[in-house]
Every structure is written in C-alpha cells, then in structure tokens.
C-alpha positions in Angstrom: 0.1 0.5 -0.1 1.6 3.2 -1.3 1.3 6.3 0.9 1.9 4.6 4.3 0.4 6.2 7.9 2.5 6.5 10.9 2.0 4.6 13.6 2.0 5.6 17.3 -0.2 4.3 21.0 -3.4 6.0 21.5 -4.4 4.4 25.0 -3.4 1.1 26.2 -5.5 -0.8 23.5 -5.6 1.4 20.8 -3.9 2.1 17.9 -3.5 5.8 15.8 -2.8 5.9 12.4 -2.0 9.0 10.8 -1.6 10.3 7.1 -0.5 13.9 5.9 -2.8 16.4 7.4 -4.5 17.4 4.7 -7.9 16.7 3.5 -8.2 15.2 0.1 -9.9 12.7 -2.0 -6.3 10.8 -2.5 -5.1 11.0 1.3 -8.7 9.6 2.0 -8.1 6.6 0.0 -6.0 5.5 1.7 -8.2 5.4 4.7 -10.7 3.7 3.4 -8.0 1.3 1.8 -6.7 0.9 4.7 -10.0 0.0 6.8 -10.7 -2.3 4.3 -7.3 -4.3 4.5 -7.9 -4.4 8.3 -11.3 -5.2 7.6 -10.4 -8.4 5.6 -7.0 -9.1 7.4 -7.0 -9.0 10.7 -10.9 -8.3 11.8 -10.8 -10.7 14.4 -8.0 -8.8 16.7 -10.1 -5.8 15.9 -13.5 -4.5 18.3 -13.6 -1.3 16.2 -12.2 1.0 13.4 -13.0 4.7 13.2 -11.7 6.5 10.3 -11.5 10.2 9.8 -10.1 12.4 7.4 -6.4 11.6 7.5 -6.2 9.1 10.3 -7.3 5.7 11.7 -7.9 4.5 15.1 -7.7 1.2 15.7 -9.3 -0.6 18.9 -8.5 -3.8 19.6 -9.8 -6.5 21.6 -9.0 -7.3 25.1 -7.1 -9.9 25.3 -4.9 -8.9 21.8 -1.3 -7.7 22.4 -0.6 -4.8 21.1 3.1 -5.0 20.1 2.4 -8.3 17.9 -0.8 -6.3 15.9 1.4 -4.0 15.0 3.9 -6.2 13.3 0.9 -8.2 11.4 -0.1 -4.6 10.8 2.8 -3.4 9.3 2.5 -6.3 7.3 -0.5 -5.8 6.2 0.3 -2.1 5.4 3.4 -2.8 2.9 1.0 -5.5 0.9 -0.9 -3.2 -2.4 -4.4 -3.6 -2.1 -7.2 -3.5 -4.1 -9.4 -4.4 -0.9 -12.2 -1.7 -0.8 -15.3 -1.6 1.3 -18.1 -1.5 -0.8 -19.0 0.7 -4.3 -19.6 3.6 -2.9 -23.5 5.3 -3.5 -24.4 8.4 -4.4 -27.4 9.6 -1.9 -29.5 12.0 -2.9 -30.7 14.4 0.3 -33.8 16.8 -0.3 -33.4 20.2 1.6 -36.4 22.8 2.3 -34.4 25.7 2.0 -36.8 28.1 3.1 -36.4 30.5 5.9 -38.6 29.2 8.5 -35.8 26.6 8.3 -33.1 28.5 7.3 -32.1 30.7 10.6 -29.0 31.4 9.1 -29.8 31.9 5.4 -30.1 35.5 5.1 -27.1 36.6 7.8 -25.2 34.4 5.3 -26.5 36.1 2.6 -25.8 39.3 4.1 -22.1 38.5 4.8 -21.0 36.7 1.6 -23.0 38.9 -0.7 -24.6 36.7 -2.7 -28.6 36.2 -3.1 -30.6 33.6 -1.2 -31.2 31.3 -4.9 -27.4 32.3 -5.4 -26.6 30.1 -2.5 -29.1 27.4 -3.0 -27.7 27.1 -6.1 -23.9 26.7 -4.8 -24.9 24.4 -2.2 -27.1 22.1 -3.8 -24.3 22.0 -6.9 -21.7 19.6 -5.7 -21.2 15.8 -5.1 -20.1 15.8 -2.0 -17.6 13.3 -0.4 -18.4 11.5 2.9 -15.4 11.7 5.0 -16.1 10.1 7.7 -19.0 10.5 10.5 -18.6 11.7 14.2 -19.7 14.1 16.4 -22.8 13.2 16.6 -23.8 8.9 15.5 -24.6 8.9 12.1 -23.4 13.2 11.7 -21.6 13.1 7.8 -18.4 15.3 7.3 -18.7 16.2 4.0 -15.9 17.5 1.7 -16.8 19.7 -1.5 -18.4 23.1 -0.4 -18.2 25.9 -2.7 -15.1 28.4 -1.3 -17.8 31.4 -1.9 -19.8 29.7 1.2 -17.4 29.4 3.8 -18.5 31.3 6.6 -16.9 31.0 10.2 -19.0 29.2 12.7 -21.7 30.7 15.3 -19.4 32.8 17.7 -22.2 31.8 20.0 -23.7 28.1 19.4 -27.2 27.3 19.8 -28.3 25.2 23.1 -30.7 23.2 20.8 -30.6 22.3 17.0 -33.3 20.3 15.6 -32.3 17.0 14.2 -32.9 16.9 10.3 -30.8 20.4 9.8 -28.7 20.8 6.9 -25.4 23.6 8.2 -22.1 25.3 7.1 -19.1 25.9 9.5 -16.0 26.6 8.2 -15.0 24.7 4.9 -18.1 22.1 5.4 -21.6 21.2 5.4 -23.4 18.8 7.2 -27.0 17.0 8.6 -27.5 17.1 12.3 -29.0 13.0 13.0 -30.1 14.2 16.5 -30.8 17.2 18.5 -27.5 18.8 19.3 -26.1 22.1 20.4 -24.7 23.4 17.8 -22.9 26.0 15.9 -22.8 25.5 12.5 -25.1 28.0 10.6 -28.1 26.7 10.0 -29.1 27.2 6.3 -32.2 24.3 5.2 -33.6 21.2 6.5 -34.2 17.8 5.2 -37.5 15.6 6.5 -35.4 12.4 6.3 -34.5 10.3 9.6 -30.5 10.5 9.3 -29.7 8.2 12.4 -32.3 5.1 13.6 -29.8 3.3 16.5 -33.0 0.5 16.3 -32.6 -0.7 13.3 -29.4 -3.0 12.6 -27.9 -0.5 9.9 -28.3 2.6 11.7 -27.5 5.1 8.9 -28.5 5.1 5.1 -25.2 7.7 4.8 -21.7 5.9 5.6 -18.1 6.8 5.1 -16.9 6.7 1.7 -20.6 7.9 0.1 -21.3 11.0 -1.3 -24.5 13.4 -1.1 -26.1 15.4 -3.4 -28.1 17.7 -2.1 -31.8 18.5 -3.8 -33.8 21.4 -3.3 -37.4 21.2 -2.2 -40.6 23.3 -1.7 -42.3 23.5 2.1 -45.3 21.3 0.6 -43.2 18.7 -0.8 -40.9 18.6 2.7 -44.1 18.1 4.3 -45.1 14.8 1.8 -41.7 13.5 2.5 -42.1 13.4 6.1 -45.3 11.7 5.6 -43.7 8.7 3.8 -40.9 9.1 6.6 -42.8 8.5 9.4 -45.2 6.0 8.1 -41.4 4.5 6.9 -42.8 4.0 2.9 -40.2 6.6 2.2 -37.6 4.9 -0.6 -34.1 6.6 -0.5 -32.6 7.7 -3.5 -29.0 6.3 -4.2 -26.9 4.9 -7.2 -23.8 3.3 -7.7 -20.8 5.7 -8.5 -19.3 3.2 -11.0 -15.8 3.2 -8.7 
C-alpha cells in the first residue's frame, strides 16, 4: 500500500494511524483502503476502526497483544491492496431552504454578498464526499463545499439544533442526525431520518459515500415527512461506478 501512515499508541489498547494532515480525496482513499485491509485480514483481533479525514483509530479486543498486532499490521500495510469497503453510493438528500428552517440564510447572504437563490444553487451543485461520521451518531462530515460558501461557525452556539437541520461551518457542510447543541450556520432542513438506533443499519449515509442535496418546497417537505413517518419513504441511491 503506497503512502504508508505513521503508527503510534492511542491509549492502552488502541493505535492511531496518521497520514499527511490534509483534506483530500487521495489521502482519504488511503484511509479507507487501510480500513478494508484491516477488516479483511485482521478482523478477528479488532474491536472497532474509526476513520477520519487523514487518520484511523484502531481499537483492539481485550486479550490482543498490541506489539504483536503492530507487526502484523505493518505486513498488511506493506502489501498493495485493491480491497474496498463496497462500492460507494450517491445518496440524494432533499432539503427545504425556506426561511422557516434556514435560520442563518439571510445573515449568510448579507455576509458573503450572494442572494439566497445563488446560495441554494451553490449548495446543491456539488457531489459531497462523506469523509467520516462523527460528533454525533450518523453526523456526516462532507467535503466539497464551494469556497464562496465558506463562513465561520457562529460565535455563540445554539443550545439546541433540531435533527434534520443542514448547516455550514467553515469549509464544511453537514446534517444534524439528532437534536444537539451546535455552532454551525443553519441553511435548511431535510425531512429524512438520518440516524435510527433501533435498526440493524442505523445510518443510510456512510463513510466513503457521496451526498447530493436536492432543493424541495415546503409542500414537498411535508409530503416526504409523511412518508418517512409511515416508513414508506424510499431513499434515492445509485452506485458511483468506482
């Protein structure tokens, strides 16, 4: 595997693998390739792997010897691997940008000197890479936000941001899967359920996937919400061809 990471201890029974500190598709692909290799070849020794933009935490099972695992890991990382975690998907997420939901859209419009329709168009054009899930269960950190929409996080975070809200924070955009405090600028809301703990697969959006935002009207928001609540909504997904 080209572009080998550094390996260091991360607590008593964990390791941290680190690549150059950058947010890029090439670096993240190396992280995911490493995840695939570990899940394929060392799965019986690992409790959990947690990828981020350019690092990977590996948590070992209780009786595993860390030093022995590191030696095995180095052998695995030294091998070129075409293993993947399954073909990534493009997932369409409907978003209503009405001001009822878009709590900070007018302020952002004034700050960056773009009209609200222009902001919505810029936000819905990219195909966003899901680099990892974190902060909250099922919260996707997305890469690919247009530079014209980069705005700082709010100076005073809100005590509660409702689940489904779509926000911008710095260079990123993301979706809140649960009610939570937060400092991101809220520009819309999706009626979809992003995290369902009771299901065998709690999240529909996973690391390595791509997200495409689709603007919807307030009426469409209500119709989709009815489908979601009745468990009849069908997520729109398509393979990337990778």
